[in-house]
C-alpha positions in Angstrom: -83.2 -6.2 -11.9 -84.4 -9.2 -10.0 -85.0 -12.9 -10.5 -88.2 -14.8 -9.8 -88.5 -18.2 -8.2 -89.5 -19.6 -11.6 -86.1 -18.3 -13.0 -84.2 -19.9 -10.2 -86.0 -23.2 -10.9 -84.9 -22.9 -14.6 -81.3 -22.2 -13.6 -81.4 -25.2 -11.2 -82.8 -27.4 -14.0 -80.1 -26.3 -16.4 -77.5 -27.2 -13.8 -79.3 -30.5 -13.2 -79.9 -29.6 -9.5 -83.0 -30.3 -7.5 -84.1 -28.1 -4.6 -86.9 -28.1 -2.1 -89.4 -25.2 -2.1 -87.6 -23.7 1.0 -84.2 -23.9 -0.8 -85.7 -22.3 -3.9 -87.1 -19.4 -1.9 -83.7 -19.0 -0.1 -81.8 -19.0 -3.4 -84.2 -16.5 -5.0 -83.7 -14.2 -2.0 -79.9 -14.7 -2.1 -79.6 -14.1 -5.9 -81.7 -10.9 -5.6 -79.4 -9.7 -2.8 -76.4 -10.3 -5.1 -78.0 -8.5 -8.0 -78.9 -5.5 -5.8 -75.3 -5.3 -4.7 -74.1 -5.5 -8.3 -76.4 -2.6 -9.2 -74.4 -0.4 -6.8 -71.5 -0.7 -9.3 -73.6 1.2 -11.8 -73.3 4.2 -9.4 -69.6 4.4 -9.9 -68.2 7.0 -12.2 -66.0 5.1 -14.7 -65.6 7.9 -17.3 -61.8 8.2 -17.0 -61.1 4.5 -16.3 -59.4 2.5 -19.0 -60.9 -1.0 -19.7 -58.8 -3.8 -18.4 -58.1 -7.1 -20.1 -56.6 -8.4 -16.9 -56.9 -7.0 -13.4 -53.1 -7.3 -12.7 -50.5 -5.9 -15.0 -47.8 -8.5 -15.8 -45.1 -9.0 -18.3 -44.4 -12.1 -20.4 -42.6 -14.5 -18.1 -41.7 -17.0 -20.9 -38.2 -17.4 -22.0 -37.1 -16.5 -25.5 -37.3 -19.3 -28.1 -33.7 -20.3 -28.9 -32.5 -23.0 -31.2 -30.4 -25.5 -29.1 -29.0 -28.9 -29.8 -30.8 -31.9 -28.4 -29.3 -35.1 -26.9 -29.0 -38.0 -29.2 -31.3 -41.0 -29.2 -28.6 -43.3 -27.9 -27.9 -40.8 -25.0 -31.6 -40.6 -24.2 -32.0 -44.4 -24.1 -28.7 -45.3 -22.3 -30.3 -45.2 -18.8 -33.6 -46.8 -19.8 -34.4 -50.1 -18.1 -35.7 -51.5 -21.3 -35.1 -50.0 -24.8 -35.3 -50.9 -28.4 -33.1 -49.3 -31.1 -35.0 -46.0 -31.1 -37.7 -46.4 -28.4 -38.3 -46.8 -24.7 -40.0 -50.2 -23.9 -42.7 -50.0 -21.3 -45.2 -52.5 -20.0 -48.6 -52.6 -21.7 -51.1 -50.6 -19.6 -54.1 -50.5 -22.0 -56.1 -53.6 -22.3 -58.3 -54.7 -25.2 -62.0 -54.5 -24.2 -62.9 -57.4 -26.5 -60.7 -59.9 -24.7 
């Protein structure tokens, strides 16, 4: 399998990239070298190799979900610099475009 200069031009166009003729020639050569190297993988015997969903085996590192009590609203707001009955008060950071 190999790619042509025309195909490299199309890939560059899809990626919204512009290259000189020299760069296109260079990328065509590099992409063909990569594809030749990848073809070597077809020579490997993979008959007794199980497919992997992930290259590294790992276990779930998340903690178990446990129902726990939460702090009250008053306790959450007691150290707030500005607070309303049930909410933190913060300075306005979004401005109206129409003003």
